[in-house]
ZAVEX-729454 format. One record per residue (C-alpha): residue number from 1; residue in three letters; x, y, z. Coordinates in steps of 0.02 Angstrom, whole numbers, m for minus. Layout:
N
+-----+-----+--------+--------+--------+
!   i !  aa !     px !     py !     pz !
+-----+-----+--------+--------+--------+
! NUM ! Ala !      X !      Y !      Z !
...
+-----+-----+--------+--------+--------+
END
This chain:
424
+-----+-----+--------+--------+--------+
!   i !  aa !     px !     py !     pz !
+-----+-----+--------+--------+--------+
!   1 ! Met !   3459 !   3743 !   5038 !
!   2 ! Pro !   3504 !   3555 !   5117 !
!   3 ! Thr !   3581 !   3440 !   4994 !
!   4 ! Ala !   3498 !   3268 !   4958 !
!   5 ! Asn !   3595 !   3178 !   5109 !
!   6 ! Glu !   3538 !   3306 !   5211 !
!   7 ! Gln !   3346 !   3296 !   5164 !
!   8 ! Ala !   3366 !   3135 !   5174 !
!   9 ! Leu !   3459 !   3123 !   5341 !
!  10 ! Gly !   3310 !   3228 !   5395 !
!  11 ! Ser !   3171 !   3117 !   5339 !
!  12 ! Leu !   3245 !   2981 !   5427 !
!  13 ! Arg !   3274 !   3045 !   5590 !
!  14 ! Gln !   3114 !   3147 !   5579 !
!  15 ! Leu !   3039 !   2940 !   5566 !
!  16 ! Leu !   3131 !   2875 !   5696 !
!  17 ! Ser !   3110 !   3003 !   5825 !
!  18 ! Asp !   2904 !   3033 !   5780 !
!  19 ! Pro !   2841 !   3038 !   5970 !
!  20 ! Lys !   2642 !   3009 !   5869 !
!  21 ! Ile !   2699 !   2809 !   5817 !
!  22 ! Pro !   2623 !   2730 !   5959 !
!  23 ! Ala !   2737 !   2611 !   6065 !
!  24 ! Ala !   2650 !   2459 !   5990 !
!  25 ! Val !   2678 !   2492 !   5798 !
!  26 ! Arg !   2874 !   2522 !   5835 !
!  27 ! Asn !   2862 !   2327 !   5919 !
!  28 ! Gln !   2809 !   2276 !   5779 !
!  29 ! Leu !   2904 !   2352 !   5662 !
!  30 ! Lys !   3076 !   2317 !   5788 !
!  31 ! Glu !   3192 !   2263 !   5600 !
!  32 ! Glu !   3134 !   2400 !   5518 !
!  33 ! Tyr !   3189 !   2536 !   5645 !
!  34 ! Gln !   3316 !   2446 !   5653 !
!  35 ! Asn !   3389 !   2482 !   5479 !
!  36 ! Ile !   3315 !   2663 !   5489 !
!  37 ! Gln !   3485 !   2665 !   5607 !
!  38 ! Leu !   3607 !   2586 !   5513 !
!  39 ! Leu !   3526 !   2738 !   5351 !
!  40 ! Ile !   3577 !   2852 !   5452 !
!  41 ! Asp !   3715 !   2777 !   5522 !
!  42 ! Lys !   3764 !   2756 !   5329 !
!  43 ! Leu !   3730 !   2922 !   5271 !
!  44 ! Glu !   3809 !   3022 !   5410 !
!  45 ! Asn !   3969 !   2923 !   5359 !
!  46 ! Glu !   3933 !   2930 !   5188 !
!  47 ! Gln !   3943 !   2786 !   5136 !
!  48 ! Ile !   3907 !   2674 !   4979 !
!  49 ! His !   3838 !   2494 !   5003 !
!  50 ! Ile !   3863 !   2349 !   4858 !
!  51 ! Val !   3776 !   2193 !   4878 !
!  52 ! Ala !   3832 !   2065 !   4773 !
!  53 ! Phe !   3659 !   1947 !   4737 !
!  54 ! Gly !   3633 !   1798 !   4666 !
!  55 ! Lys !   3610 !   1591 !   4684 !
!  56 ! Val !   3713 !   1488 !   4763 !
!  57 ! Ser !   3892 !   1429 !   4697 !
!  58 ! Thr !   3879 !   1575 !   4572 !
!  59 ! Gly !   4036 !   1664 !   4642 !
!  60 ! Lys !   3986 !   1794 !   4736 !
!  61 ! Ser !   4107 !   1762 !   4908 !
!  62 ! Ser !   4250 !   1740 !   4779 !
!  63 ! Leu !   4179 !   1891 !   4665 !
!  64 ! Leu !   4201 !   1995 !   4827 !
!  65 ! Asn !   4362 !   1929 !   4861 !
!  66 ! Ala !   4427 !   1962 !   4703 !
!  67 ! Ile !   4373 !   2150 !   4702 !
!  68 ! Ser !   4424 !   2197 !   4870 !
!  69 ! Gly !   4606 !   2105 !   4876 !
!  70 ! Gln !   4574 !   2007 !   5015 !
!  71 ! Ala !   4504 !   1847 !   5062 !
!  72 ! His !   4391 !   1912 !   5193 !
!  73 ! Phe !   4220 !   1818 !   5118 !
!  74 ! Thr !   4204 !   1627 !   5138 !
!  75 ! Val !   4217 !   1530 !   4979 !
!  76 ! Ser !   4162 !   1334 !   5004 !
!  77 ! Pro !   4099 !   1216 !   4858 !
!  78 ! Leu !   3961 !   1165 !   4988 !
!  79 ! His !   3772 !   1258 !   4947 !
!  80 ! Gly !   3721 !   1387 !   5092 !
!  81 ! Glu !   3885 !   1403 !   5175 !
!  82 ! Thr !   3857 !   1604 !   5170 !
!  83 ! Lys !   3691 !   1609 !   5302 !
!  84 ! His !   3701 !   1775 !   5356 !
!  85 ! Ser !   3739 !   1947 !   5258 !
!  86 ! Ser !   3961 !   1989 !   5282 !
!  87 ! His !   4023 !   2153 !   5262 !
!  88 ! Leu !   4190 !   2227 !   5230 !
!  89 ! Asp !   4237 !   2426 !   5211 !
!  90 ! Trp !   4339 !   2422 !   5043 !
!  91 ! Pro !   4460 !   2596 !   5039 !
!  92 ! Ser !   4386 !   2734 !   5006 !
!  93 ! Tyr !   4361 !   2810 !   4853 !
!  94 ! Glu !   4352 !   3000 !   4828 !
!  95 ! Gln !   4293 !   3025 !   5027 !
!  96 ! Gln !   4154 !   2894 !   5005 !
!  97 ! Ala !   4177 !   2738 !   5102 !
!  98 ! Val !   4135 !   2609 !   5018 !
!  99 ! Val !   4056 !   2434 !   5100 !
! 100 ! Leu !   4058 !   2275 !   5005 !
! 101 ! Ile !   3921 !   2154 !   5060 !
! 102 ! Asp !   3877 !   1978 !   5011 !
! 103 ! Thr !   3724 !   1859 !   5063 !
! 104 ! Pro !   3659 !   1697 !   5047 !
! 105 ! Gly !   3612 !   1630 !   4910 !
! 106 ! Thr !   3427 !   1588 !   4823 !
! 107 ! Asp !   3356 !   1447 !   4760 !
! 108 ! Glu !   3415 !   1323 !   4887 !
! 109 ! Phe !   3297 !   1205 !   4970 !
! 110 ! Asp !   3242 !   1248 !   5114 !
! 111 ! Gly !   3330 !   1425 !   5128 !
! 112 ! Glu !   3153 !   1547 !   5102 !
! 113 ! Ala !   3210 !   1655 !   5269 !
! 114 ! Arg !   3404 !   1655 !   5194 !
! 115 ! Glu !   3333 !   1737 !   5027 !
! 116 ! Ile !   3249 !   1853 !   5105 !
! 117 ! Met !   3410 !   1917 !   5214 !
! 118 ! Ala !   3458 !   1928 !   5037 !
! 119 ! Gln !   3314 !   1994 !   4964 !
! 120 ! Gln !   3344 !   2119 !   5107 !
! 121 ! Ala !   3513 !   2164 !   5092 !
! 122 ! Ala !   3474 !   2175 !   4897 !
! 123 ! Lys !   3343 !   2317 !   4940 !
! 124 ! Gln !   3452 !   2427 !   5068 !
! 125 ! Ala !   3585 !   2428 !   4944 !
! 126 ! Asp !   3680 !   2582 !   4825 !
! 127 ! Val !   3709 !   2456 !   4690 !
! 128 ! Ile !   3704 !   2285 !   4673 !
! 129 ! Leu !   3814 !   2139 !   4577 !
! 130 ! Phe !   3663 !   2022 !   4515 !
! 131 ! Val !   3790 !   1887 !   4507 !
! 132 ! Leu !   3785 !   1724 !   4364 !
! 133 ! Asp !   3885 !   1601 !   4280 !
! 134 ! Gly !   3767 !   1574 !   4159 !
! 135 ! Asp !   3650 !   1620 !   4048 !
! 136 ! Ile !   3496 !   1705 !   4151 !
! 137 ! Ser !   3341 !   1566 !   4203 !
! 138 ! Glu !   3194 !   1608 !   4244 !
! 139 ! Ser !   3180 !   1586 !   4435 !
! 140 ! Gln !   3327 !   1709 !   4408 !
! 141 ! Lys !   3224 !   1832 !   4306 !
! 142 ! Gln !   3078 !   1838 !   4465 !
! 143 ! Gln !   3227 !   1892 !   4591 !
! 144 ! Leu !   3307 !   1999 !   4460 !
! 145 ! Ala !   3133 !   2095 !   4440 !
! 146 ! Ile !   3114 !   2075 !   4643 !
! 147 ! Ile !   3238 !   2193 !   4684 !
! 148 ! Ala !   3252 !   2291 !   4539 !
! 149 ! Gln !   3213 !   2474 !   4558 !
! 150 ! Pro !   3212 !   2602 !   4414 !
! 151 ! Asn !   3363 !   2716 !   4487 !
! 152 ! Lys !   3462 !   2603 !   4581 !
! 153 ! Pro !   3613 !   2526 !   4495 !
! 154 ! Ile !   3620 !   2347 !   4461 !
! 155 ! Val !   3784 !   2263 !   4350 !
! 156 ! Ile !   3716 !   2083 !   4305 !
! 157 ! Val !   3898 !   2009 !   4333 !
! 158 ! Leu !   3931 !   1853 !   4236 !
! 159 ! Asn !   4042 !   1765 !   4309 !
! 160 ! Lys !   4149 !   1597 !   4254 !
! 161 ! Ala !   4194 !   1685 !   4095 !
! 162 ! Asp !   4356 !   1562 !   4082 !
! 163 ! Leu !   4234 !   1425 !   4076 !
! 164 ! Tyr !   4176 !   1493 !   3882 !
! 165 ! Thr !   4253 !   1531 !   3732 !
! 166 ! His !   4237 !   1701 !   3681 !
! 167 ! Asp !   4106 !   1705 !   3551 !
! 168 ! Glu !   4008 !   1593 !   3705 !
! 169 ! Ile !   4012 !   1733 !   3797 !
! 170 ! Glu !   3934 !   1876 !   3690 !
! 171 ! Arg !   3808 !   1746 !   3629 !
! 172 ! Ile !   3768 !   1715 !   3837 !
! 173 ! Lys !   3787 !   1918 !   3862 !
! 174 ! Ala !   3640 !   1940 !   3727 !
! 175 ! Ser !   3551 !   1829 !   3775 !
! 176 ! Ile !   3522 !   1902 !   3946 !
! 177 ! Ala !   3516 !   2071 !   3899 !
! 178 ! Asn !   3366 !   2006 !   3800 !
! 179 ! Lys !   3283 !   1933 !   3917 !
! 180 ! Thr !   3309 !   2090 !   4041 !
! 181 ! Gln !   3260 !   2234 !   3932 !
! 182 ! Gly !   3149 !   2375 !   4049 !
! 183 ! Ile !   3278 !   2353 !   4201 !
! 184 ! Asn !   3409 !   2458 !   4234 !
! 185 ! Ser !   3581 !   2357 !   4220 !
! 186 ! Arg !   3734 !   2358 !   4138 !
! 187 ! Ile !   3817 !   2173 !   4078 !
! 188 ! Val !   3992 !   2143 !   4123 !
! 189 ! Ala !   4094 !   1964 !   4089 !
! 190 ! Val !   4222 !   1920 !   4254 !
! 191 ! Ser !   4323 !   1785 !   4311 !
! 192 ! Ala !   4315 !   1804 !   4497 !
! 193 ! Asp !   4410 !   1649 !   4534 !
! 194 ! Pro !   4475 !   1555 !   4373 !
! 195 ! Arg !   4513 !   1391 !   4356 !
! 196 ! Pro !   4686 !   1323 !   4379 !
! 197 ! Arg !   4747 !   1250 !   4194 !
! 198 ! Thr !   4898 !   1149 !   4165 !
! 199 ! Leu !   5031 !   1223 !   4063 !
! 200 ! Ile !   5142 !   1081 !   3954 !
! 201 ! Ile !   5357 !   1174 !   3960 !
! 202 ! Gln !   5457 !   1119 !   3823 !
! 203 ! Leu !   5631 !   1107 !   3909 !
! 204 ! Pro !   5801 !   1106 !   3834 !
! 205 ! Asp !   5824 !    926 !   3798 !
! 206 ! Gly !   5670 !    926 !   3731 !
! 207 ! Ser !   5573 !    813 !   3876 !
! 208 ! Gln !   5416 !    895 !   3925 !
! 209 ! Gln !   5357 !    928 !   4087 !
! 210 ! Glu !   5186 !    971 !   4148 !
! 211 ! Lys !   5152 !   1160 !   4287 !
! 212 ! Ile !   4990 !   1208 !   4348 !
! 213 ! Glu !   4938 !   1403 !   4372 !
! 214 ! Thr !   4821 !   1479 !   4428 !
! 215 ! Pro !   4764 !   1618 !   4334 !
! 216 ! Ala !   4771 !   1808 !   4416 !
! 217 ! Ala !   4580 !   1875 !   4447 !
! 218 ! His !   4499 !   1974 !   4248 !
! 219 ! Ile !   4385 !   2107 !   4339 !
! 220 ! Asp !   4478 !   2253 !   4292 !
! 221 ! Glu !   4327 !   2298 !   4177 !
! 222 ! Leu !   4183 !   2282 !   4346 !
! 223 ! Lys !   4294 !   2379 !   4441 !
! 224 ! Gln !   4318 !   2510 !   4341 !
! 225 ! Leu !   4137 !   2534 !   4289 !
! 226 ! Ile !   4101 !   2542 !   4488 !
! 227 ! Trp !   4213 !   2686 !   4485 !
! 228 ! Asp !   4149 !   2785 !   4366 !
! 229 ! Met !   3966 !   2750 !   4455 !
! 230 ! Leu !   4013 !   2816 !   4615 !
! 231 ! Glu !   4107 !   2954 !   4518 !
! 232 ! Thr !   3951 !   3022 !   4453 !
! 233 ! Glu !   3820 !   2989 !   4546 !
! 234 ! Gly !   3905 !   2888 !   4729 !
! 235 ! Lys !   3825 !   3017 !   4838 !
! 236 ! Thr !   3670 !   3044 !   4726 !
! 237 ! Ile !   3622 !   2866 !   4719 !
! 238 ! Thr !   3634 !   2838 !   4920 !
! 239 ! Ala !   3530 !   2992 !   4965 !
! 240 ! Leu !   3392 !   2924 !   4841 !
! 241 ! Asn !   3390 !   2763 !   4924 !
! 242 ! Ala !   3388 !   2794 !   5083 !
! 243 ! Ser !   3246 !   2930 !   5010 !
! 244 ! Leu !   3143 !   2783 !   4958 !
! 245 ! Phe !   3189 !   2642 !   5097 !
! 246 ! Ala !   3128 !   2787 !   5211 !
! 247 ! Gly !   2957 !   2797 !   5114 !
! 248 ! Glu !   2943 !   2627 !   5127 !
! 249 ! Val !   2946 !   2609 !   5294 !
! 250 ! Ser !   2843 !   2788 !   5334 !
! 251 ! Glu !   2717 !   2684 !   5214 !
! 252 ! Asn !   2726 !   2523 !   5331 !
! 253 ! Val !   2689 !   2633 !   5474 !
! 254 ! Ala !   2526 !   2690 !   5434 !
! 255 ! Lys !   2486 !   2544 !   5372 !
! 256 ! Lys !   2539 !   2451 !   5556 !
! 257 ! Val !   2467 !   2616 !   5660 !
! 258 ! Ile !   2289 !   2603 !   5580 !
! 259 ! Glu !   2307 !   2407 !   5614 !
! 260 ! Val !   2338 !   2437 !   5811 !
! 261 ! Arg !   2213 !   2582 !   5789 !
! 262 ! Lys !   2087 !   2472 !   5722 !
! 263 ! Ser !   2101 !   2342 !   5847 !
! 264 ! Ala !   2094 !   2453 !   6017 !
! 265 ! Gly !   1950 !   2527 !   5905 !
! 266 ! Gln !   1857 !   2371 !   5890 !
! 267 ! Lys !   1867 !   2345 !   6092 !
! 268 ! Ile !   1796 !   2505 !   6115 !
! 269 ! Ile !   1674 !   2480 !   6006 !
! 270 ! Arg !   1611 !   2304 !   6091 !
! 271 ! Thr !   1645 !   2372 !   6254 !
! 272 ! Tyr !   1490 !   2510 !   6217 !
! 273 ! Cys !   1386 !   2380 !   6123 !
! 274 ! Met !   1365 !   2264 !   6294 !
! 275 ! Ala !   1354 !   2430 !   6382 !
! 276 ! Lys !   1263 !   2486 !   6275 !
! 277 ! Gly !   1160 !   2278 !   6269 !
! 278 ! Ile !   1165 !   2264 !   6474 !
! 279 ! Gly !   1120 !   2468 !   6530 !
! 280 ! Val !    950 !   2430 !   6402 !
! 281 ! Ala !    893 !   2279 !   6442 !
! 282 ! Phe !    912 !   2291 !   6647 !
! 283 ! Asn !    819 !   2469 !   6652 !
! 284 ! Pro !    639 !   2451 !   6633 !
! 285 ! Ile !    574 !   2635 !   6597 !
! 286 ! Pro !    532 !   2632 !   6377 !
! 287 ! Val !    612 !   2825 !   6371 !
! 288 ! Ala !    765 !   2804 !   6462 !
! 289 ! Asp !    839 !   2670 !   6376 !
! 290 ! Leu !    839 !   2760 !   6242 !
! 291 ! Leu !    910 !   2904 !   6313 !
! 292 ! Phe !   1014 !   2810 !   6369 !
! 293 ! Ala !   1087 !   2713 !   6218 !
! 294 ! Ala !   1125 !   2900 !   6116 !
! 295 ! Gly !   1222 !   2943 !   6274 !
! 296 ! Leu !   1329 !   2808 !   6279 !
! 297 ! Asp !   1357 !   2799 !   6067 !
! 298 ! Val !   1395 !   2990 !   6094 !
! 299 ! Ala !   1534 !   2948 !   6231 !
! 300 ! Met !   1591 !   2790 !   6101 !
! 301 ! Ile !   1633 !   2917 !   5967 !
! 302 ! Arg !   1714 !   3042 !   6098 !
! 303 ! Gln !   1865 !   2901 !   6153 !
! 304 ! Leu !   1850 !   2826 !   5947 !
! 305 ! Ser !   1928 !   3012 !   5909 !
! 306 ! Lys !   2034 !   3015 !   6036 !
! 307 ! Leu !   2107 !   2873 !   5981 !
! 308 ! Tyr !   2117 !   2927 !   5806 !
! 309 ! Gly !   2196 !   3088 !   5866 !
! 310 ! Leu !   2059 !   3177 !   5828 !
! 311 ! Ser !   1966 !   3236 !   5997 !
! 312 ! Leu !   1792 !   3268 !   5962 !
! 313 ! Gly !   1702 !   3403 !   6105 !
! 314 ! Lys !   1565 !   3330 !   6145 !
! 315 ! Val !   1451 !   3452 !   6018 !
! 316 ! Glu !   1535 !   3391 !   5888 !
! 317 ! Ala !   1516 !   3213 !   5945 !
! 318 ! Thr !   1338 !   3229 !   5975 !
! 319 ! Lys !   1323 !   3293 !   5795 !
! 320 ! Leu !   1406 !   3146 !   5724 !
! 321 ! Thr !   1308 !   3040 !   5831 !
! 322 ! Thr !   1134 !   3133 !   5751 !
! 323 ! Thr !   1214 !   3133 !   5571 !
! 324 ! Ile !   1238 !   2920 !   5577 !
! 325 ! Met !   1081 !   2884 !   5653 !
! 326 ! Ala !    996 !   2985 !   5556 !
! 327 ! Gln !   1076 !   2886 !   5412 !
! 328 ! Leu !   1042 !   2718 !   5514 !
! 329 ! Ala !    841 !   2758 !   5550 !
! 330 ! Val !    812 !   2788 !   5346 !
! 331 ! Leu !    929 !   2611 !   5316 !
! 332 ! Met !    826 !   2540 !   5448 !
! 333 ! Gly !    675 !   2576 !   5501 !
! 334 ! Ala !    603 !   2422 !   5557 !
! 335 ! Val !    737 !   2368 !   5635 !
! 336 ! Trp !    708 !   2542 !   5754 !
! 337 ! Gly !    505 !   2492 !   5756 !
! 338 ! Val !    573 !   2338 !   5844 !
! 339 ! Asn !    658 !   2408 !   5960 !
! 340 ! Leu !    528 !   2517 !   6006 !
! 341 ! Leu !    412 !   2371 !   6019 !
! 342 ! Ser !    521 !   2268 !   6127 !
! 343 ! Ser !    551 !   2423 !   6254 !
! 344 ! Ala !    366 !   2435 !   6271 !
! 345 ! Met !    325 !   2246 !   6287 !
! 346 ! Lys !    452 !   2258 !   6413 !
! 347 ! Thr !    347 !   2369 !   6546 !
! 348 ! Val !    181 !   2283 !   6493 !
! 349 ! Ser !    246 !   2120 !   6545 !
! 350 ! Ala !    235 !   2127 !   6727 !
! 351 ! Gly !    398 !   1999 !   6741 !
! 352 ! Leu !    318 !   1861 !   6634 !
! 353 ! Ser !    418 !   1897 !   6488 !
! 354 ! Thr !    560 !   2024 !   6543 !
! 355 ! Thr !    717 !   1894 !   6496 !
! 356 ! Ile !    635 !   1874 !   6328 !
! 357 ! Thr !    603 !   2038 !   6281 !
! 358 ! Ala !    748 !   2131 !   6351 !
! 359 ! Thr !    849 !   2016 !   6271 !
! 360 ! Ala !    774 !   2076 !   6127 !
! 361 ! Gln !    796 !   2233 !   6149 !
! 362 ! Gly !    973 !   2230 !   6241 !
! 363 ! Ser !   1057 !   2129 !   6066 !
! 364 ! Leu !    946 !   2260 !   5984 !
! 365 ! Ala !   1056 !   2419 !   6079 !
! 366 ! Tyr !   1210 !   2344 !   6047 !
! 367 ! Tyr !   1205 !   2290 !   5859 !
! 368 ! Ala !   1164 !   2463 !   5835 !
! 369 ! Thr !   1298 !   2545 !   5941 !
! 370 ! Tyr !   1391 !   2432 !   5821 !
! 371 ! Leu !   1334 !   2488 !   5667 !
! 372 ! Val !   1367 !   2668 !   5747 !
! 373 ! Gly !   1555 !   2627 !   5802 !
! 374 ! Gln !   1605 !   2524 !   5630 !
! 375 ! Ile !   1508 !   2709 !   5554 !
! 376 ! Ala !   1602 !   2800 !   5660 !
! 377 ! Glu !   1774 !   2749 !   5630 !
! 378 ! Tyr !   1767 !   2746 !   5430 !
! 379 ! Tyr !   1749 !   2919 !   5457 !
! 380 ! Phe !   1906 !   2957 !   5584 !
! 381 ! Val !   2004 !   2829 !   5477 !
! 382 ! Gln !   1978 !   2960 !   5314 !
! 383 ! Gly !   2007 !   3106 !   5428 !
! 384 ! Asn !   1860 !   3175 !   5489 !
! 385 ! Ser !   1785 !   3151 !   5329 !
! 386 ! Trp !   1655 !   3055 !   5231 !
! 387 ! Gly !   1747 !   3066 !   5079 !
! 388 ! Lys !   1669 !   3055 !   4884 !
! 389 ! Glu !   1536 !   2935 !   4961 !
! 390 ! Gly !   1435 !   3033 !   5088 !
! 391 ! Pro !   1389 !   2971 !   5266 !
! 392 ! Lys !   1243 !   2877 !   5164 !
! 393 ! Thr !   1316 !   2769 !   5040 !
! 394 ! Val !   1463 !   2752 !   5192 !
! 395 ! Ala !   1315 !   2690 !   5314 !
! 396 ! Lys !   1250 !   2570 !   5176 !
! 397 ! Asn !   1409 !   2492 !   5118 !
! 398 ! Ile !   1432 !   2449 !   5296 !
! 399 ! Val !   1260 !   2404 !   5362 !
! 400 ! Lys !   1265 !   2286 !   5185 !
! 401 ! Asn !   1430 !   2199 !   5223 !
! 402 ! Leu !   1384 !   2138 !   5383 !
! 403 ! Asp !   1331 !   1994 !   5457 !
! 404 ! Arg !   1192 !   2038 !   5581 !
! 405 ! Asn !   1134 !   1876 !   5642 !
! 406 ! Ser !   1295 !   1813 !   5707 !
! 407 ! Ile !   1297 !   1996 !   5790 !
! 408 ! Leu !   1147 !   1995 !   5862 !
! 409 ! Leu !   1159 !   1783 !   5917 !
! 410 ! Glu !   1346 !   1843 !   6003 !
! 411 ! Ala !   1252 !   2009 !   6077 !
! 412 ! Arg !   1087 !   1887 !   6143 !
! 413 ! Glu !   1236 !   1765 !   6220 !
! 414 ! Gln !   1322 !   1892 !   6309 !
! 415 ! Ile !   1186 !   1962 !   6365 !
! 416 ! Leu !   1085 !   1830 !   6427 !
! 417 ! Lys !   1243 !   1768 !   6529 !
! 418 ! Thr !   1242 !   1938 !   6608 !
! 419 ! Leu !   1055 !   1915 !   6678 !
! 420 ! Asn !   1064 !   1749 !   6715 !
! 421 ! Lys !   1225 !   1812 !   6831 !
! 422 ! Lys !   1108 !   1912 !   6907 !
! 423 ! Asn !    969 !   1807 !   6939 !
! 424 ! Asp !   1076 !   1702 !   7039 !
+-----+-----+--------+--------+--------+
END
């Protein structure tokens, strides 16, 4: 039986190489696909990603430097010094490679792009170190709520603990715990980069001497907590987070595929609308008008079905067209009556009002095909199904929600433009 790690890898590889995903969707989700490849590499190398997240100047970079034991991450009093996510391999633990990741600070003026970058890094993290330098603010609560996930460990790190007394630290921790109820987190107080302190040394001769001393970082409790997490949950955390991310990307892909298909579907529908409108307007034989119109609707439905990967045959497409037209006939009997009347008028007008009647009938034909296309597309989006509503309700809702007058006006203008070109 495959492990959780192997199952997550399989899902990600399948998502990355799925041949059914259109190139346009891959291009729109380029960043997500790059992240998928990064996750695959991460799982293959059995890496655990620990991300430091928090407001500017809370000491994220100093914290990671203290954890790693080296000054890898840039520390600066200037806001916005960390502009991109920065990575560092930490010595492996129990055959698990650990990567520490620093992120841009949040809540900085004009720093929306960097905040989004930080949130994305946190989303893909296995463990989040949510760094504070005091009690949690309302904006920090909101940021924590955005990145928190039920199965993702979050350690709320109260940094700069050397600035507070023991009692003050306990009160701040209690306040943070009360404000973050419902979020899977633990609270640890640390001093990643303690401030220098002045010591007064009594010399043998009775004189005093000042000495500046910089205390060592106090992060032992945090490091032990991280090791305990990795020992008990490490590989499971990574596989679970990868699977959750794969599911999220899969949903985004599905939405984008629908958007791309709907865009292409609307182009197909409007192409056939125009073909039908012009064909009906130019054809002087009433019966042929109707036969020509029906044939185009069937052809349109077949092309739409291919777009949605369903590929109806001619018989199936004809049957679906008949079903849709039957519902429209019930809903819009008056419109079809006008269509037939216009067709008859075109024959008896002997050229006196051909343009007027041809345009009227062509516009109605355009509108009819537009309705057929919208209803058929709904059917295909639902996977060849009318759903619980049935064709009658679907048709009724689509007719109700479309602006008939604007569609008819658009059709009239396009048809008149084509007729005028022919007459010139």
